[in-house]
C-alpha positions in Angstrom: 31.6 -71.6 -42.4 28.0 -70.8 -42.7 26.7 -69.3 -46.4 24.2 -67.3 -47.3 21.1 -68.6 -50.0 20.3 -65.9 -52.1 17.5 -66.3 -54.8 18.0 -64.7 -58.5 20.8 -62.3 -58.6 18.8 -59.9 -60.9 20.4 -57.0 -62.9 23.7 -55.1 -62.4 22.7 -52.2 -62.4 20.2 -52.2 -59.6 21.6 -55.3 -57.7 25.4 -55.4 -57.7 25.4 -53.1 -54.7 23.6 -55.6 -53.0 25.2 -58.9 -54.1 28.8 -57.3 -53.2 27.7 -56.9 -49.5 26.2 -59.9 -49.3 29.4 -61.3 -50.5 31.4 -59.4 -47.6 29.7 -60.8 -45.1 29.7 -64.4 -45.9 29.9 -66.8 -48.9 26.6 -66.7 -51.2 25.3 -69.6 -53.0 23.2 -68.4 -56.0 19.8 -70.1 -56.4 18.6 -68.8 -60.3 18.3 -69.9 -63.7 21.4 -67.1 -64.8 24.7 -66.7 -63.2 25.7 -63.3 -65.3 29.2 -62.6 -65.8 29.7 -59.6 -63.4 27.8 -61.8 -60.6 30.7 -64.7 -60.8 33.3 -62.6 -58.4 30.7 -62.4 -55.6 29.4 -66.1 -55.7 30.7 -68.9 -54.1 28.8 -71.3 -56.0 25.4 -71.2 -58.2 22.5 -73.6 -58.0 20.9 -73.5 -61.6 16.9 -74.0 -60.5 13.8 -71.8 -60.8 14.0 -69.9 -57.5 10.7 -71.2 -56.8 11.2 -74.9 -57.0 11.7 -75.3 -53.4 11.7 -79.0 -53.5 14.7 -79.3 -55.8 16.8 -76.1 -54.1 16.6 -77.6 -50.7 17.2 -81.5 -52.5 20.5 -79.5 -54.0 21.9 -77.5 -50.8 21.3 -80.8 -48.8 23.6 -82.6 -51.3 26.3 -80.0 -51.4 26.4 -80.4 -47.4 26.2 -76.0 -47.4 26.0 -75.3 -43.7 23.4 -72.2 -44.1 22.8 -68.8 -42.0 20.3 -67.2 -43.9 18.2 -67.2 -46.9 17.3 -64.1 -48.9 16.2 -62.5 -52.2 15.4 -58.9 -52.9 12.7 -59.5 -55.2 8.9 -59.4 -54.2 8.3 -62.9 -56.2 10.1 -65.1 -54.2 9.9 -64.0 -50.0 7.4 -66.8 -50.0 10.1 -69.1 -51.2 12.4 -67.7 -48.8 9.7 -68.3 -45.9 9.8 -72.0 -47.0 13.0 -72.8 -47.5 14.0 -71.2 -44.1 11.7 -73.1 -42.4 12.6 -76.0 -44.3 16.2 -75.7 -43.1 15.2 -74.8 -39.6 16.7 -71.4 -39.9 15.4 -67.8 -38.5 13.1 -66.1 -40.9 9.3 -65.0 -41.3 6.7 -67.8 -41.7 5.1 -68.6 -44.6 1.6 -66.4 -43.2 4.1 -63.0 -42.7 5.5 -63.7 -46.7 1.7 -64.2 -48.1 0.3 -61.7 -46.3 3.3 -59.5 -47.1 2.9 -60.0 -51.0 -1.1 -59.6 -50.9 -2.3 -56.4 -50.6 -5.8 -57.7 -50.1 -4.6 -59.6 -46.9 -2.5 -57.0 -46.0 -5.2 -54.2 -45.9 -7.3 -56.6 -44.0 -4.5 -57.1 -41.4 -3.8 -53.7 -41.3 -7.6 -53.0 -40.5 -7.5 -55.4 -37.8 -4.9 -54.3 -35.8 -5.8 -50.8 -36.3 -2.8 -49.9 -38.4 -4.0 -46.6 -40.7 -4.2 -47.4 -44.5 -6.4 -46.7 -47.4 -9.8 -47.8 -47.6 -9.9 -50.2 -50.1 -12.4 -52.8 -51.9 -11.4 -55.8 -53.9 -12.8 -56.6 -57.4 -12.9 -59.4 -59.5 -14.4 -58.0 -62.5 -14.1 -54.7 -64.3 -17.7 -54.3 -63.6 -16.8 -54.9 -59.9 -13.6 -52.1 -60.2 -16.4 -49.4 -61.1 -18.7 -50.4 -58.3 -16.1 -50.0 -56.0 -14.9 -46.9 -56.9 -18.2 -45.5 -57.1 -18.7 -47.0 -53.1 -15.6 -45.7 -52.2 -15.6 -42.0 -54.1 -13.1 -40.4 -56.4 -10.3 -40.0 -56.8 -9.4 -44.1 -56.4 -6.3 -45.8 -57.0 -6.4 -49.1 -58.8 -3.8 -52.2 -58.3 -3.1 -55.7 -59.5 -3.3 -57.7 -56.1 0.1 -59.2 -56.2 2.2 -57.3 -58.6 5.2 -54.8 -57.5 7.2 -52.2 -58.2 4.1 -49.7 -59.2 3.7 -51.8 -62.1 -0.2 -51.4 -63.4 -1.2 -48.7 -60.1 -3.5 -46.2 -62.2 -5.1 -43.2 -60.5 -8.8 -42.3 -61.5 -10.2 -39.1 -60.5 -13.7 -39.5 -62.9 -15.6 -42.9 -63.9 -14.1 -41.7 -67.8 -10.9 -42.1 -66.1 -11.2 -45.0 -64.2 -12.4 -47.2 -67.5 -8.6 -46.2 -69.0 -7.5 -47.4 -66.0 -8.7 -50.6 -65.8 -7.4 -51.0 -69.7 -4.1 -50.5 -68.2 -4.4 -52.6 -65.6 -5.0 -55.3 -68.6 -2.0 -54.6 -70.1 -0.1 -54.3 -66.7 -0.8 -58.1 -66.3 1.1 -59.4 -69.3 4.5 -58.1 -67.7 5.0 -60.1 -65.0 7.8 -62.0 -64.0 7.2 -65.4 -62.5 4.1 -67.7 -61.8 3.3 -66.2 -58.3 2.7 -63.2 -59.8 0.0 -64.0 -61.7 -3.2 -62.3 -60.1 -6.5 -61.2 -62.1 -7.7 -59.6 -59.1 -7.8 -56.2 -58.8 -7.6 -54.0 -55.2 -9.8 -50.4 -55.5 -8.3 -48.2 -52.9 -9.1 -44.1 -52.0 -6.1 -42.0 -52.8 -4.4 -40.4 -50.4 -2.9 -36.8 -51.5 0.5 -35.9 -49.8 4.1 -36.2 -50.4 5.5 -40.2 -50.1 8.2 -41.5 -48.1 9.7 -45.0 -47.3 11.1 -46.4 -43.9 14.3 -49.0 -44.7 14.2 -51.1 -41.6 16.0 -54.2 -39.8 13.6 -56.2 -38.6 15.5 -58.5 -35.4 13.6 -61.0 -33.4 10.4 -58.9 -33.8 12.1 -55.7 -32.6 12.0 -53.6 -35.7 15.2 -50.8 -36.2 14.7 -47.9 -38.4 17.6 -47.1 -39.9 16.4 -44.5 -42.5 13.7 -42.8 -44.4 13.7 -42.2 -48.2 12.0 -39.2 -49.9 10.2 -40.2 -53.0 9.2 -38.8 -56.2 6.7 -39.9 -58.5 6.1 -39.1 -62.2 3.1 -37.3 -63.9 -0.4 -39.0 -62.6 -2.3 -41.3 -63.8 0.6 -43.5 -62.7 3.0 -43.9 -59.7 6.0 -44.5 -61.9 8.8 -43.4 -59.3 11.3 -41.1 -61.2 13.6 -40.5 -57.7 14.3 -40.9 -54.3 16.6 -39.2 -51.9 18.3 -39.7 -48.5 19.2 -37.4 -46.3 21.4 -37.7 -43.1 22.3 -33.9 -42.9 21.5 -32.5 -39.7 17.3 -33.2 -39.1 17.3 -35.1 -42.7 16.2 -38.3 -41.0 13.9 -36.5 -38.1 10.4 -38.6 -38.3 7.3 -37.9 -36.3 6.9 -40.3 -33.3 3.7 -41.1 -34.8 4.7 -42.0 -38.1 7.5 -44.2 -36.4 4.8 -45.8 -33.9 2.7 -46.6 -37.4 6.0 -48.2 -39.3 6.2 -50.5 -35.9 2.5 -50.9 -36.0 2.4 -52.4 -39.6 5.3 -54.9 -39.3 3.3 -56.1 -35.7 0.2 -56.5 -37.9 1.9 -58.6 -40.4 3.8 -60.5 -37.6 7.4 -59.5 -39.4 10.1 -60.9 -37.0 13.1 -61.0 -39.2 14.6 -59.0 -42.6 15.1 -56.2 -43.9 12.1 -54.3 -45.1 10.6 -51.5 -46.8 7.6 -49.8 -45.6 5.7 -47.1 -48.2 3.5 -44.0 -46.6 1.6 -41.3 -48.0 1.6 -38.4 -45.3 -1.9 -37.3 -46.6 -4.0 -34.6 -44.6 -5.7 -36.5 -42.2 -2.9 -38.2 -41.1 0.1 -40.7 -42.0 -1.3 -44.1 -43.9 0.7 -47.3 -44.9 0.5 -48.1 -48.6 2.6 -51.1 -48.5 4.9 -53.1 -46.4 7.3 -55.6 -48.5 9.7 -57.8 -46.3 12.6 -57.4 -48.4 14.8 -54.9 -49.6 13.5 -51.3 -51.4 14.6 -51.6 -54.9 15.5 -49.0 -56.5 19.4 -48.7 -55.5 17.5 -47.3 -52.2 19.9 -49.0 -49.6 23.0 -48.1 -51.9 21.7 -44.2 -51.4 21.0 -45.0 -47.7 25.4 -46.5 -47.8 26.6 -43.5 -49.4 24.7 -40.6 -47.2 25.1 -42.6 -44.2 27.9 -45.0 -44.3 25.3 -47.4 -42.6 24.8 -50.9 -45.0 21.4 -52.8 -44.5 22.9 -55.9 -45.5 25.7 -56.2 -43.0 23.1 -55.2 -40.5 20.9 -57.9 -41.3 23.2 -60.5 -41.6 24.9 -59.2 -38.1 21.5 -59.8 -36.8 21.1 -63.5 -37.6 24.3 -63.9 -36.1 23.6 -62.2 -33.0 25.7 -59.2 -33.3 24.4 -56.1 -31.6 23.5 -53.8 -34.7 25.0 -50.5 -34.5 22.9 -48.2 -36.0 25.2 -45.0 -35.7 25.5 -43.3 -39.0 29.4 -42.7 -39.9 28.5 -39.6 -42.2 25.7 -37.5 -42.6 25.4 -36.4 -46.5 22.7 -36.7 -49.0 22.3 -38.9 -51.9 19.9 -38.7 -54.4 19.0 -41.1 -57.5 17.0 -39.4 -60.5 15.6 -42.3 -63.2 16.0 -40.8 -67.0 12.8 -42.0 -69.1 12.0 -41.4 -72.9 9.9 -38.5 -73.8 8.3 -41.3 -75.6 8.1 -44.4 -77.1 10.8 -45.4 -79.5 14.3 -47.0 -80.0 17.1 -45.6 -78.2 19.8 -44.5 -80.3 22.0 -42.8 -77.4 22.0 -41.0 -74.0 23.5 -37.7 -74.1 24.7 -35.6 -71.6 26.5 -32.4 -70.8 29.2 -32.0 -68.1 28.5 -29.9 -65.7 30.7 -27.7 -63.0 29.6 -28.9 -60.0 30.0 -27.6 -56.7 32.5 -28.7 -54.1 31.5 -31.5 -52.2 29.0 -32.7 -54.9 29.2 -35.6 -57.0 27.5 -36.7 -59.6 27.3 -39.9 -61.7 25.7 -40.8 -65.1 24.9 -44.5 -65.9 23.1 -45.5 -68.9 21.3 -48.7 -68.3 19.5 -49.1 -71.9 21.6 -50.6 -74.7 21.7 -48.6 -78.1 18.9 -50.2 -80.2 16.4 -50.8 -77.2 12.7 -49.7 -77.3 11.9 -48.2 -74.8 8.0 -47.7 -73.8 6.2 -45.8 -71.3 3.4 -46.8 -68.8 0.7 -48.9 -69.6 2.9 -50.0 -72.3 5.8 -50.8 -70.1 6.7 -49.7 -66.2 10.5 -49.0 -65.3 11.7 -49.0 -68.9 14.3 -46.6 -67.9 17.2 -45.2 -70.2 19.6 -44.2 -67.8 20.1 -42.9 -64.0 21.9 -40.4 -62.2 23.2 -40.4 -59.0 23.8 -37.4 -56.7 26.1 -36.5 -53.7 26.3 -33.4 -51.7 26.1 -32.2 -48.2 22.7 -30.7 -47.9 19.6 -31.6 -49.4 19.4 -28.2 -51.0 22.7 -28.6 -53.0 21.8 -32.2 -53.7 18.0 -31.5 -55.1 19.8 -28.8 -57.1 22.9 -30.5 -58.9 20.6 -33.4 -59.7 17.7 -31.2 -61.3 20.6 -29.4 -63.0 22.1 -32.9 -64.3 18.6 -34.2 -65.4 17.9 -31.1 -67.5 21.0 -31.6 -69.4 20.3 -35.2 -70.0 18.4 -36.0 -73.4 17.3 -39.6 -74.5 18.2 -39.2 -78.2 15.4 -41.9 -80.2 14.5 -42.8 -83.4 
């Protein structure tokens, strides 16, 4: 039987859904420096090697005599490793050039510009002085972001030059939070700010064909940061309507990067002068977005991924038409977590709500720019309509308190 090679297992709260889904499709060979107890039931074999050590991984897999179907990661930092290993074993996958461009915000912007894909105007800056000069050239407000990080880490809005200087300081703080050597990048991208709602489009690409599976409505925290505070996926009637021009933009963005295979996550801002692609990631969206898609529609993008590698026709028809949302609970300020206290609300018929505390008591929680994605808990809500889902999730968030000392 052919196996799936997975680079890095991740956090149980956010990655168990993905790992469980992959394990249902084929035996999983995990590459990473740890095999957490919770993941053991899903993993057929563990390779104790850093996911960026390509030669060592290849040698170990060859020694084991494992027949591979595909190589995958749900981490931004390892998409280049996936491309290299896929080529090494003669498997389907994206080229190294595609992986590099999808990891590098500057190269991505250049590719979009060459292919006429609408995205924010941007300039690359190597020093703090160049950041200021680039912002003046583009015109405020601007967004500054590290060239090669992920998860909105270090992304800051500046609407004045004074705010820009504070944003630069925040950028320096974020650079200390990188996970891997491939993430270290001193260079900064300065971009025009696009004011408008943000969505993400979750797709499965097979042989270059972009199959749009779901649209996610994203909510961000207060400026100047772009910390994501919640997502909503609606498969109620009309909930997945995507204007043809936006759908075409998503396809064009994939073509600009020459994406051929895999799950992708395309972030788009719906600005006053039209939609603009913010980023295209050649890996699955995080923050349990794909779990929300499955709860709302019954569609499992990881199953679709495996089906595509097996040349099984993709069935994109939803089996249910619900709405699912996730809300992230952050501390009100920095401090040591005592507990997360939540009232148990009475929910309307058809509405489900689950609170999951992810931070252990005694852990120090911080806010940007000192820490990003430092969450105490999250709430997943399901309902028949977006209105019901938002009402229930809003009430649940309001009744949840992070107690610090």
